[in-house]
PAVO-180228 format. One record per residue (C-alpha): residue in three letters; x, y, z. Coordinates in steps of 0.2 Angstrom, whole numbers, padded with zeros to 4 digits, always signed. Layout:
ALAXYZ/...
END
This chain:
MET+0398+0207+0291/ALA+0399+0189+0286/SER+0384+0180+0280/GLU+0377+0163+0275/SER+0371+0168+0258/SER+0356+0160+0250/PRO+0349+0150+0241/LEU+0344+0137+0253/LEU+0340+0120+0246/ALA+0337+0103+0255/TYR+0352+0093+0258/ARG+0351+0074+0255/LEU+0361+0068+0269/LEU+0359+0049+0267/GLY+0361+0048+0249/GLU+0346+0037+0245/GLU+0342+0039+0226/GLY+0325+0046+0223/ALA+0322+0053+0240/ALA+0311+0068+0239/LEU+0315+0083+0251/PRO+0307+0100+0252/THR+0317+0112+0242/SER+0319+0131+0241/GLY+0327+0138+0226/ALA+0336+0155+0224/GLY+0321+0164+0222/GLY+0311+0154+0234/SER+0300+0138+0232/GLY+0294+0142+0215/GLY+0311+0145+0208/ALA+0317+0146+0190/PRO+0330+0133+0184/ALA+0346+0134+0194/ARG+0361+0142+0185/LYS+0376+0130+0184/LEU+0390+0139+0192/SER+0409+0134+0192/THR+0418+0132+0208/PHE+0426+0149+0207/LEU+0409+0159+0204/GLY+0398+0147+0214/VAL+0409+0144+0230/VAL+0425+0154+0230/VAL+0417+0171+0226/PRO+0403+0171+0239/THR+0413+0163+0252/VAL+0427+0175+0251/LEU+0416+0190+0250/SER+0406+0184+0266/MET+0422+0180+0275/PHE+0431+0197+0271/SER+0416+0207+0275/ILE+0420+0225+0282/VAL+0433+0218+0294/VAL+0446+0218+0281/PHE+0445+0237+0280/LEU+0438+0244+0296/ARG+0443+0232+0309/ILE+0461+0227+0305/GLY+0467+0242+0315/PHE+0455+0238+0329/VAL+0461+0220+0331/VAL+0480+0224+0330/GLY+0479+0240+0339/HIS+0471+0233+0355/ALA+0477+0215+0355/GLY+0495+0217+0347/LEU+0502+0207+0333/LEU+0505+0191+0344/GLN+0488+0190+0352/ALA+0480+0195+0335/LEU+0489+0180+0326/ALA+0484+0169+0341/MET+0466+0175+0339/LEU+0466+0172+0320/LEU+0473+0155+0322/VAL+0460+0150+0335/ALA+0446+0157+0324/TYR+0452+0148+0309/ILE+0455+0132+0318/ILE+0437+0132+0323/LEU+0431+0137+0306/ALA+0442+0123+0298/LEU+0435+0110+0309/THR+0418+0116+0304/VAL+0423+0117+0286/LEU+0428+0098+0287/SER+0410+0094+0293/VAL+0402+0105+0280/CYS+0412+0096+0266/ALA+0408+0079+0273/ILE+0389+0082+0273/ALA+0389+0091+0257/THR+0398+0077+0248/ASN+0386+0063+0255/GLY+0376+0058+0240/ALA+0367+0069+0227/VAL+0368+0086+0234/ARG+0353+0097+0229/GLY+0359+0112+0239/GLY+0355+0119+0256/GLY+0362+0128+0271/ALA+0365+0126+0290/TYR+0346+0124+0293/PHE+0344+0110+0281/MET+0360+0101+0286/ILE+0355+0101+0304/SER+0336+0098+0303/ARG+0338+0084+0290/THR+0351+0076+0302/LEU+0346+0079+0320/GLY+0328+0080+0316/PRO+0315+0094+0316/GLU+0316+0098+0335/VAL+0334+0102+0335/GLY+0335+0108+0317/GLY+0321+0120+0319/SER+0328+0128+0335/ILE+0346+0129+0327/GLY+0338+0136+0311/LEU+0329+0150+0320/MET+0346+0154+0329/PHE+0355+0154+0313/TYR+0341+0165+0306/LEU+0344+0177+0320/ALA+0362+0177+0317/ASN+0359+0182+0299/VAL+0347+0196+0304/CYS+0360+0203+0317/GLY+0374+0201+0304/CYS+0364+0211+0291/ALA+0362+0225+0305/VAL+0380+0224+0309/SER+0385+0226+0290/LEU+0373+0241+0289/LEU+0380+0249+0305/GLY+0398+0246+0298/LEU+0393+0254+0282/VAL+0385+0269+0291/GLU+0402+0271+0301/ALA+0412+0270+0285/VAL+0401+0283+0277/LEU+0401+0295+0291/ASP+0420+0293+0293/VAL+0421+0302+0276/PHE+0405+0313+0275/GLY+0400+0315+0293/ALA+0402+0332+0301/ASP+0415+0333+0315/PRO+0412+0342+0332/THR+0421+0357+0326/GLY+0408+0360+0312/SER+0420+0358+0297/SER+0413+0360+0280/GLY+0418+0351+0264/LEU+0413+0333+0262/GLN+0409+0332+0280/VAL+0391+0337+0279/LEU+0381+0323+0286/PRO+0375+0326+0304/GLN+0380+0313+0317/GLY+0372+0306+0333/TYR+0362+0291+0338/GLY+0346+0297+0329/TRP+0355+0302+0313/ASN+0364+0285+0313/LEU+0348+0276+0315/LEU+0341+0285+0301/TYR+0355+0282+0289/GLY+0355+0264+0293/SER+0336+0263+0290/LEU+0338+0271+0273/LEU+0351+0259+0268/LEU+0341+0245+0275/GLY+0327+0251+0264/LEU+0338+0250+0249/VAL+0344+0233+0253/GLY+0327+0227+0257/GLY+0320+0233+0241/VAL+0334+0224+0231/CYS+0330+0208+0241/THR+0311+0210+0238/LEU+0314+0211+0219/GLY+0324+0195+0219/ALA+0341+0187+0224/GLY+0346+0187+0206/LEU+0352+0205+0206/TYR+0364+0201+0220/ALA+0370+0185+0212/ARG+0374+0194+0195/ALA+0384+0208+0205/SER+0394+0196+0215/PHE+0408+0194+0203/LEU+0409+0213+0200/THR+0409+0215+0219/PHE+0423+0203+0220/LEU+0433+0212+0207/LEU+0431+0229+0216/VAL+0436+0221+0233/SER+0451+0213+0226/GLY+0456+0229+0217/SER+0454+0239+0233/LEU+0464+0226+0243/ALA+0478+0226+0230/SER+0479+0245+0231/VAL+0480+0244+0250/LEU+0494+0231+0249/ILE+0504+0241+0236/SER+0501+0257+0247/PHE+0510+0249+0262/VAL+0526+0248+0251/ALA+0524+0263+0240/VAL+0518+0277+0252/VAL+0531+0287+0262/PRO+0530+0289+0281/LYS+0518+0303+0286/ASN+0507+0309+0300/ILE+0489+0306+0299/PRO+0477+0317+0309/LEU+0465+0309+0321/ALA+0447+0313+0325/PRO+0447+0327+0338/ARG+0441+0323+0356/PRO+0431+0336+0366/GLY+0440+0342+0382/ALA+0434+0342+0400/ASN+0423+0358+0398/GLY+0417+0355+0380/SER+0432+0363+0372/SER+0441+0355+0358/LEU+0458+0347+0362/PRO+0473+0350+0350/THR+0473+0340+0334/ARG+0482+0323+0337/PHE+0491+0313+0324/GLY+0494+0295+0321/HIS+0510+0289+0312/PHE+0513+0279+0297/THR+0531+0275+0298/GLY+0534+0264+0284/PHE+0542+0247+0287/ASN+0551+0250+0304/THR+0557+0237+0316/SER+0554+0248+0331/THR+0535+0250+0326/LEU+0534+0231+0325/LYS+0542+0229+0342/ASP+0530+0242+0350/ASN+0515+0233+0342/LEU+0519+0215+0347/GLY+0511+0215+0364/ALA+0494+0219+0369/GLY+0488+0236+0374/TYR+0469+0236+0377/ALA+0461+0253+0378/GLU+0444+0261+0376/ASP+0436+0259+0359/TYR+0434+0277+0353/THR+0418+0273+0344/THR+0409+0266+0359/GLY+0420+0271+0374/ALA+0420+0253+0381/MET+0436+0246+0388/MET+0441+0232+0376/THR+0447+0214+0382/PHE+0453+0199+0373/ALA+0435+0192+0372/SER+0428+0208+0365/VAL+0441+0209+0352/PHE+0440+0191+0347/ALA+0422+0193+0345/VAL+0424+0206+0332/LEU+0438+0197+0323/PHE+0428+0180+0323/ASN+0413+0190+0317/GLY+0422+0195+0302/CYS+0428+0178+0298/THR+0412+0169+0298/GLY+0403+0165+0281/ILE+0411+0148+0277/MET+0394+0141+0272/ALA+0390+0155+0259/GLY+0397+0144+0245/ALA+0389+0128+0252/ASN+0372+0136+0251/MET+0375+0138+0232/SER+0376+0119+0230/GLY+0360+0118+0220/GLU+0367+0129+0207/LEU+0384+0121+0205/LYS+0390+0111+0191/ASP+0398+0098+0202/PRO+0394+0101+0220/SER+0402+0086+0227/ARG+0419+0093+0221/ALA+0415+0111+0221/ILE+0410+0113+0239/PRO+0426+0105+0247/LEU+0438+0113+0235/GLY+0430+0130+0234/THR+0427+0132+0252/ILE+0445+0126+0257/ILE+0452+0138+0244/ALA+0442+0153+0250/VAL+0447+0149+0268/ALA+0465+0147+0264/TYR+0465+0163+0254/THR+0456+0174+0267/PHE+0468+0167+0280/PHE+0483+0172+0270/ILE+0476+0190+0267/TYR+0472+0192+0285/ILE+0490+0187+0291/LEU+0497+0198+0278/LEU+0487+0213+0283/PHE+0491+0210+0301/PHE+0510+0210+0298/LEU+0510+0225+0286/SER+0499+0235+0299/SER+0511+0230+0313/PHE+0526+0235+0303/THR+0521+0252+0297/CYS+0508+0260+0309/ASP+0510+0265+0327/ARG+0498+0259+0340/THR+0489+0276+0341/LEU+0485+0276+0323/LEU+0478+0258+0324/GLN+0468+0261+0340/GLU+0460+0278+0335/ASN+0458+0277+0316/TYR+0450+0261+0310/GLY+0449+0268+0293/PHE+0468+0272+0291/PHE+0468+0261+0275/ARG+0460+0276+0266/ALA+0473+0288+0274/ILE+0488+0278+0267/SER+0481+0273+0251/LEU+0488+0279+0234/TRP+0470+0282+0228/PRO+0458+0283+0243/PRO+0442+0283+0233/LEU+0446+0265+0228/VAL+0447+0260+0247/LEU+0430+0268+0249/ILE+0423+0259+0235/GLY+0429+0242+0242/ILE+0422+0246+0259/TYR+0405+0251+0253/ALA+0404+0237+0240/THR+0409+0224+0253/SER+0397+0231+0266/LEU+0382+0232+0254/SER+0386+0214+0248/ALA+0387+0207+0266/SER+0371+0216+0271/MET+0361+0210+0256/SER+0368+0192+0257/SER+0364+0192+0276/LEU+0346+0198+0273/ILE+0344+0186+0258/GLY+0350+0171+0269/ALA+0339+0176+0283/SER+0324+0177+0272/ARG+0327+0160+0264/ILE+0330+0152+0281/LEU+0314+0159+0287/HIS+0305+0154+0271/ALA+0311+0136+0274/LEU+0306+0136+0292/ALA+0288+0142+0286/GLN+0288+0129+0272/ASP+0292+0115+0285/ASP+0277+0122+0296/LEU+0287+0120+0312/PHE+0281+0136+0320/GLY+0263+0135+0314/VAL+0253+0151+0309/ILE+0266+0163+0317/LEU+0277+0161+0301/ALA+0263+0158+0289/PRO+0265+0175+0280/ALA+0283+0170+0277/LYS+0277+0157+0264/VAL+0271+0170+0252/VAL+0281+0171+0236/SER+0280+0182+0221/GLY+0276+0176+0204/GLY+0294+0173+0200/GLY+0296+0163+0216/ASN+0304+0176+0227/PRO+0299+0174+0246/TRP+0295+0193+0248/GLY+0284+0189+0264/ALA+0300+0182+0272/VAL+0310+0197+0266/LEU+0298+0209+0274/TYR+0298+0199+0290/SER+0317+0199+0291/TRP+0317+0218+0286/GLY+0307+0222+0301/LEU+0317+0212+0313/VAL+0334+0220+0306/GLN+0326+0237+0309/LEU+0323+0233+0327/VAL+0341+0226+0329/LEU+0347+0243+0321/LEU+0341+0251+0337/ALA+0357+0244+0346/GLY+0366+0258+0337/LYS+0385+0252+0338/LEU+0393+0238+0328/ASN+0404+0232+0342/THR+0388+0231+0353/LEU+0381+0217+0342/ALA+0397+0208+0338/ALA+0398+0197+0353/VAL+0379+0192+0351/VAL+0381+0188+0332/THR+0397+0178+0335/VAL+0389+0167+0348/PHE+0374+0164+0336/TYR+0386+0159+0322/LEU+0396+0148+0335/VAL+0380+0139+0340/ALA+0376+0135+0322/TYR+0393+0129+0318/ALA+0393+0118+0333/ALA+0377+0111+0327/VAL+0384+0107+0310/ASP+0399+0098+0319/LEU+0387+0089+0330/SER+0377+0084+0314/CYS+0392+0076+0306/LEU+0398+0069+0323/SER+0381+0060+0325/LEU+0381+0053+0307/GLU+0399+0047+0310/TRP+0395+0039+0327/ALA+0379+0031+0320/SER+0389+0021+0307/ALA+0375+0021+0295/PRO+0380+0013+0279/ASN+0372+0027+0268/PHE+0383+0040+0276/ARG+0398+0038+0265/PRO+0404+0055+0259/THR+0417+0057+0246/PHE+0426+0070+0256/SER+0437+0059+0268/LEU+0448+0072+0277/PHE+0438+0072+0293/SER+0434+0060+0307/TRP+0424+0060+0323/HIS+0439+0068+0332/THR+0438+0083+0321/CYS+0419+0084+0323/LEU+0420+0082+0342/LEU+0434+0095+0343/GLY+0424+0107+0333/VAL+0409+0106+0344/ALA+0420+0108+0360/SER+0430+0123+0353/CYS+0414+0132+0347/LEU+0406+0130+0364/LEU+0421+0135+0373/MET+0423+0151+0363/MET+0405+0155+0365/PHE+0407+0156+0384/LEU+0424+0165+0383/ILE+0417+0178+0371/SER+0401+0181+0381/PRO+0395+0169+0395/GLY+0378+0178+0396/ALA+0375+0178+0377/ALA+0381+0160+0376/GLY+0370+0154+0391/GLY+0355+0164+0384/SER+0357+0157+0366/LEU+0358+0139+0373/LEU+0343+0142+0384/LEU+0333+0149+0370/MET+0338+0134+0359/GLY+0332+0122+0373/LEU+0316+0131+0375/LEU+0313+0131+0356/SER+0317+0112+0355/ALA+0305+0108+0369/LEU+0292+0118+0360/LEU+0294+0109+0344/THR+0295+0092+0353/ALA+0278+0096+0361/ARG+0271+0102+0345/GLY+0278+0088+0334/GLY+0286+0089+0317/PRO+0288+0079+0301/SER+0295+0062+0303/SER+0300+0059+0285/TRP+0316+0068+0287/GLY+0324+0055+0298/TYR+0331+0056+0315/VAL+0349+0053+0318/SER+0345+0049+0336/GLN+0337+0033+0330/ALA+0353+0028+0321/LEU+0363+0032+0336/LEU+0352+0023+0348/PHE+0353+0008+0336/HIS+0371+0008+0336/GLN+0373+0009+0355/VAL+0359-0003+0359/ARG+0367-0016+0347/LYS+0384-0013+0355/TYR+0378-0016+0372/LEU+0366-0030+0368/LEU+0381-0040+0362/ARG+0389-0037+0379/LEU+0373-0043+0388/ASP+0379-0060+0391/VAL+0366-0073+0396/ARG+0379-0083+0404/LYS+0382-0069+0417/ASP+0364-0068+0423/HIS+0362-0069+0442/VAL+0347-0071+0452/LYS+0351-0055+0461/PHE+0348-0045+0446/TRP+0333-0054+0439/ARG+0319-0044+0432/PRO+0302-0049+0424/GLN+0303-0049+0405/LEU+0285-0051+0399/LEU+0277-0057+0383/LEU+0259-0053+0383/LEU+0249-0062+0370/VAL+0234-0051+0364/GLY+0220-0057+0353/ASN+0211-0040+0352/PRO+0217-0025+0361/ARG+0200-0018+0363/GLY+0196-0030+0377/ALA+0214-0031+0385/LEU+0218-0013+0389/PRO+0218-0015+0408/LEU+0228-0031+0406/LEU+0240-0021+0395/ARG+0243-0008+0408/LEU+0244-0020+0422/ALA+0258-0030+0413/ASN+0267-0013+0410/GLN+0267-0011+0429/LEU+0273-0029+0432/LYS+0288-0027+0421/LYS+0298-0016+0433/GLY+0311-0010+0421/GLY+0311-0026+0411/LEU+0307-0031+0394/TYR+0289-0030+0389/VAL+0283-0037+0372/LEU+0265-0036+0365/GLY+0263-0052+0354/HIS+0249-0055+0342/VAL+0246-0070+0331/THR+0237-0068+0314/LEU+0230-0084+0308/GLY+0235-0088+0290/ASP+0247-0097+0278/LEU+0259-0087+0269/ASP+0259-0099+0254/MET+0240-0096+0252/LEU+0242-0077+0252/PRO+0248-0064+0239/SER+0258-0054+0253/ASP+0262-0054+0271/PRO+0247-0047+0280/VAL+0257-0044+0296/GLN+0268-0030+0291/PRO+0254-0017+0288/GLN+0248-0020+0306/TYR+0263-0014+0314/GLY+0258+0004+0313/ALA+0242+0001+0322/TRP+0250-0008+0336/LEU+0263+0005+0338/SER+0250+0018+0339/LEU+0241+0008+0352/VAL+0257+0007+0362/ASP+0259+0026+0361/ARG+0241+0030+0365/ALA+0241+0018+0380/GLN+0257+0025+0386/VAL+0266+0009+0390/LYS+0284+0005+0387/ALA+0282-0010+0376/PHE+0289-0018+0360/VAL+0277-0025+0347/ASP+0280-0042+0339/LEU+0268-0050+0327/THR+0268-0066+0318/LEU+0258-0076+0305/SER+0254-0094+0309/PRO+0241-0107+0305/SER+0236-0109+0323/VAL+0237-0098+0339/ARG+0247-0111+0348/GLN+0260-0112+0335/GLY+0261-0093+0334/ALA+0264-0092+0353/GLN+0278-0105+0351/HIS+0286-0094+0338/LEU+0285-0079+0348/LEU+0291-0087+0364/ARG+0306-0093+0354/ILE+0311-0078+0344/SER+0305-0063+0353/GLY+0318-0052+0360/LEU+0336-0052+0356/GLY+0352-0058+0365/GLY+0350-0057+0383/MET+0334-0047+0382/LYS+0321-0061+0379/PRO+0305-0064+0387/ASN+0305-0076+0402/THR+0287-0074+0407/LEU+0271-0078+0396/VAL+0256-0068+0401/LEU+0239-0073+0394/GLY+0221-0067+0398/PHE+0210-0080+0406/TYR+0200-0092+0396/ASP+0182-0090+0402/ASP+0164-0087+0395/ALA+0164-0068+0400/PRO+0157-0057+0386/PRO+0171-0047+0379/GLN+0171-0028+0383/ASP+0176-0014+0372/HIS+0188-0003+0382/PHE+0191+0009+0368/LEU+0173+0016+0371/THR+0176+0020+0389/ASP+0195+0024+0391/PRO+0198+0042+0389/ALA+0215+0040+0380/PHE+0206+0030+0366/MET+0190+0042+0364/GLU+0189+0045+0345/PRO+0180+0059+0335/ALA+0163+0055+0328/ASP+0170+0054+0310/GLY+0183+0041+0315/THR+0198+0051+0311/GLN+0212+0058+0322/GLU+0220+0075+0320/GLY+0230+0076+0304/GLY+0217+0065+0295/SER+0225+0048+0300/PRO+0213+0034+0303/ALA+0207+0032+0321/LEU+0213+0016+0331/SER+0195+0010+0332/THR+0195+0008+0313/LEU+0211-0002+0314/PHE+0206-0015+0326/PRO+0191-0026+0323/PRO+0176-0025+0335/PRO+0176-0037+0350/ARG+0170-0055+0347/ALA+0151-0056+0349/PRO+0146-0068+0364/GLY+0143-0086+0358/SER+0154-0083+0342/PRO+0168-0096+0338/ARG+0185-0092+0345/ALA+0202-0092+0337/LEU+0209-0103+0351/SER+0201-0119+0358/PRO+0202-0123+0377/GLN+0213-0138+0372/ASP+0225-0126+0363/TYR+0224-0113+0377/VAL+0230-0126+0390/ALA+0243-0133+0378/THR+0250-0116+0376/VAL+0253-0114+0395/ALA+0261-0132+0395/ASP+0272-0127+0380/ALA+0278-0111+0389/LEU+0282-0121+0405/LYS+0291-0134+0394/MET+0302-0120+0387/ASN+0306-0115+0405/LYS+0295-0099+0404/ASN+0285-0093+0419/VAL+0266-0091+0416/VAL+0254-0078+0421/LEU+0235-0080+0418/ALA+0225-0064+0421/ARG+0207-0064+0425/ALA+0194-0050+0427/CYS+0207-0036+0425/GLY+0194-0025+0419/ALA+0187-0023+0437/LEU+0204-0016+0443/PRO+0202+0001+0452/PRO+0206+0014+0438/GLU+0217+0024+0450/ARG+0228+0008+0452/LEU+0232+0008+0433/ASN+0236+0027+0432/ARG+0254+0032+0430/GLY+0254+0043+0445/SER+0254+0038+0464/GLY+0239+0029+0470/SER+0226+0038+0481/ALA+0228+0035+0499/SER+0210+0039+0502/GLN+0205+0022+0495/LEU+0215+0008+0503/HIS+0216-0008+0494/HIS+0224-0025+0498/VAL+0235-0036+0487/ASP+0232-0054+0493/VAL+0245-0068+0489/TRP+0242-0086+0492/PRO+0259-0094+0489/LEU+0252-0112+0491/ASN+0245-0123+0477/LEU+0227-0123+0483/LEU+0223-0138+0472/ARG+0237-0149+0479/PRO+0241-0142+0497/ARG+0257-0151+0503/GLY+0273-0149+0512/GLY+0266-0143+0528/PRO+0262-0125+0534/GLY+0274-0112+0529/TYR+0281-0122+0515/VAL+0285-0110+0500/ASP+0293-0118+0484/VAL+0300-0109+0469/CYS+0283-0105+0462/GLY+0277-0098+0479/LEU+0293-0087+0480/PHE+0289-0081+0462/LEU+0272-0075+0467/LEU+0279-0066+0482/GLN+0292-0057+0470/MET+0279-0052+0457/ALA+0267-0045+0471/THR+0282-0035+0478/ILE+0287-0029+0461/LEU+0269-0022+0459/GLY+0270-0013+0476/MET+0285-0004+0469/VAL+0275+0005+0456/PRO+0269+0022+0462/ALA+0251+0018+0458/TRP+0252+0003+0470/HIS+0262+0011+0484/SER+0247+0014+0496/ALA+0241-0004+0493/ARG+0244-0017+0508/LEU+0252-0033+0504/ARG+0244-0048+0513/ILE+0251-0066+0513/PHE+0240-0081+0518/LEU+0246-0097+0525/CYS+0234-0112+0526/LEU+0234-0123+0542/GLY+0226-0140+0545/PRO+0214-0142+0559/ARG+0226-0151+0570/GLU+0241-0139+0567/ALA+0247-0127+0580/PRO+0246-0109+0574/GLY+0261-0097+0575/ALA+0276-0108+0570/ALA+0273-0107+0551/GLU+0270-0088+0553/GLY+0286-0086+0562/ARG+0296-0095+0548/LEU+0288-0086+0535/ARG+0291-0069+0543/ALA+0309-0074+0545/LEU+0310-0078+0526/LEU+0301-0061+0522/SER+0314-0052+0532/GLN+0328-0060+0523/LEU+0319-0056+0506/ARG+0316-0037+0512/ILE+0297-0039+0509/ARG+0285-0030+0519/ALA+0269-0039+0521/GLU+0255-0044+0533/VAL+0255-0063+0537/HIS+0238-0071+0540/GLU+0236-0089+0545/VAL+0219-0098+0540/VAL+0213-0115+0544/TRP+0208-0125+0529/GLY+0207-0143+0524/GLU+0216-0157+0531/GLY+0233-0150+0528/ALA+0249-0160+0526/GLY+0262-0162+0539/ALA+0280-0159+0535/GLY+0283-0178+0536/GLU+0269-0182+0525/GLN+0276-0173+0509/GLU+0272-0183+0494/GLU+0282-0184+0478/GLU+0274-0173+0464/GLU+0271-0182+0448/GLU+0276-0171+0433/GLY+0260-0163+0426/ASP+0249-0169+0442/PHE+0238-0155+0448/VAL+0227-0163+0462/ASN+0231-0175+0476/GLY+0234-0192+0470/GLY+0220-0204+0470/ARG+0206-0191+0471/GLY+0193-0191+0458/ASP+0185-0177+0448/ALA+0172-0174+0461/GLU+0184-0173+0475/ALA+0195-0161+0464/GLU+0180-0150+0461/ALA+0175-0150+0479/LEU+0193-0145+0483/ALA+0193-0131+0471/CYS+0176-0125+0477/SER+0182-0125+0495/ALA+0198-0115+0491/ASN+0187-0102+0481/THR+0176-0100+0496/LEU+0191-0098+0508/VAL+0199-0085+0497/ARG+0183-0075+0495/ALA+0180-0075+0514/GLN+0197-0068+0517/GLN+0194-0054+0504/GLY+0180-0048+0515/ARG+0190-0050+0531/GLY+0192-0036+0544/THR+0181-0021+0544/GLY+0178-0020+0525/GLY+0170-0030+0512/GLY+0177-0036+0495/PRO+0172-0045+0480/GLY+0162-0059+0486/GLY+0166-0055+0504/PRO+0155-0050+0518/LYS+0153-0032+0525/GLY+0160-0027+0541/ARG+0150-0028+0557/ASP+0147-0009+0558/GLY+0142-0009+0540/ASP+0155+0003+0534/GLU+0165+0000+0518/GLY+0183-0004+0522/PRO+0198-0009+0512/ILE+0195-0021+0498/THR+0206-0033+0489/ALA+0211-0025+0473/LEU+0221-0040+0466/THR+0223-0058+0471/PHE+0239-0068+0467/LEU+0236-0087+0466/TYR+0247-0102+0463/LEU+0244-0109+0446/PRO+0246-0128+0446/ARG+0255-0136+0432/PRO+0244-0143+0418/PRO+0241-0162+0418/ALA+0253-0172+0408/ASP+0238-0180+0399/PRO+0231-0168+0385/ALA+0214-0177+0387/ARG+0213-0169+0405/TYR+0216-0151+0398/PRO+0197-0147+0398/ARG+0195-0153+0416/TYR+0211-0143+0422/LEU+0203-0127+0414/ALA+0187-0130+0423/LEU+0195-0132+0439/LEU+0204-0116+0437/GLU+0188-0108+0432/THR+0180-0114+0449/LEU+0196-0109+0459/SER+0196-0091+0453/GLN+0177-0088+0451/ASP+0170-0072+0458/LEU+0187-0067+0466/GLY+0188-0051+0456/PRO+0205-0046+0447/THR+0216-0061+0449/LEU+0233-0067+0443/LEU+0236-0086+0442/ILE+0255-0088+0442/HIS+0267-0102+0440/GLY+0286-0098+0441/VAL+0299-0110+0436/THR+0315-0100+0439/PRO+0322-0094+0455/VAL+0320-0075+0457/THR+0324-0071+0475/CYS+0341-0069+0483/THR+0345-0066+0502/ASP+0363-0060+0498/LEU+0367-0042+0495/
END
């Protein structure tokens, strides 16, 4: 059986000098200094031995006898095309940077990440375990072919009893021998590799000479029992010598029962056995840590070994078809011994190859298991596999693998396991091709292998051909292996793994995102496809968790950036204080479960930092169009880290794994009365700056009072009904007549509608309020607004309320830039107007049968729906900076005691009535 022989060492895939990766030497993790082997000894010899396996001797007749020469050559060509495509990928990865050694597990895990790498590594481990069992079963079959007692009870050399139990016993004894050698160390097998290669080469040479030198003869076949248990007459197969009639008879397929299992053979089953003997192409690559020049030796040696075995297989196929009739090929898989000039040499080659394949498979399996245990991907389950001897041999992993091989031996027949082993190897090879394909598509500058005879086309074709052949060989085994791999990947993803390996998925995402960002042309923006892209400025996230989650709901598939300004001057500092903060903010995003980017900056003032973030946050067509700020008031800061379940920390202030808790990475909330980093003047100036930059502005107040169920990720509870109130009129400057809705009012309606699309707000009722003057007739404005809502596909309740003098449609005044109250009114009148508007809004929050924040109870005293969130029209800041404090005071009065409130000013059109 083919095998991926050890040792396994860590591949350095991206070639960064000095990168430290876990290693596992020939004897294990402790390992003695690696031997520096030549290309021939280190790559060609182990690869040829692994690829020849027992098929060269015992399965040539099986393949040609059932499939015929033409189909056998087609099978061989398909198999070697798949292998060649994978070899190209192996060579590319192996020559990328300073190769320290490794195998399929390290190649895949260090490329695709621990989740996929761990699952494929376990699949490849199972392939080696099954490969060891297949090699042992083949060895037992070869031994019994010579020494086994036949049904007639013949004596002589045929003294070993046969049967399922006896075969299992022989396989177990041989496994004990192989396991003992592997437990003592891999060095014994390494020293014997060259001797084994000489024995196999000599045996092959004798077989090739025998085809020419031996005269035609009849070869007795194993007798078959008759219908009543009686023995049938002895039958013979014929060695005809070179005969064109024999070749003609052997050209076509002639699938029949396998005399060892009684199963009817098919193209898929025969190909499975053939491909099973051709695997092992990574046996030499696994020796890379012990090669003198791995970057040269792996491509050269592997290609030489593949070409050599391909030539030998074709030669044996032709010679067998020319000289042996189909009966001999189908019913005597050991016919090489019968036609050999010196049969014992053939036996020596068979036994040597089988023992070598079984030992290399067991060694490879133990090293893969040891590597998996060292990487701690599967926790305590594989902890004993970390145990190594004083010389560094992982005998714990050897015992693990020995026990599993013993279980596999219960299958009993070589051909029974061939399809499963082949599928496992095809999964591993497909993953190697996928690793190389991912690196090629990611276009990472550090992926620059010296081996250039590959492309993404060969990698993609390798993946596709491996998957196709998997399902042709055994759909059940292929589907089961992929399902098992998916379950293992999900398990490892849930458990988490080391991130220091690198994730090629991140490189692929970067490559694709960059490509599509370049195609995201801002000149092609259209209002039909507008979406909010938020920049939320946060001073201290301890007091802003509810707002952080509310903004995540408002983004509706748009961009969401968390911005923070660190005060300072880089000229006065020894290093940038911002860079070390990114880790804490990214952990905050993960813990809060929001889909946000993080953007931090250093600036002498918060206002300048906000300008920086507004200008440079985002990339290309994905830039913030809306600034979100917390409200500037005198409310004492709250520490939501202490009450939010997602941020509860252990008493010792450390998280699992020993990393510092978030509570230690962010300063405590500002004490009441302590100075602020942002003055009222700069706060209003920041709002004015955003509007000058044509950015929409959202000021959020009292978000900490939002109902907790409305901030969850799931659907909102229908048992507690809430209202979302929208006032699309500038309450500090009512103008334009009843029902007048400008760009800013439409923006309010759009944001409230977006919030209603979030699952947590589905059950909330949207209410829109229109203000009427005392002399204005009700109904007309409501009808116009309902018609507008119908065009905009917005479902909402419309309420008309009487308030103030109102302004007729013909009395509309020109609004002066920066004005925020009716012209000519003084501060006292503006204050009274803000107080009156606040009273009106609070009264409507308690309207109907329920009460609300600041609203009265219903007549029957029962608690009814309350207003969960109020949307108010945010007036523009005044043009005169001297009036900023007064503006802020009016906003304070307007939104006082309203509960959670969003004051919004929109400057861009966001709605469209066209489909």
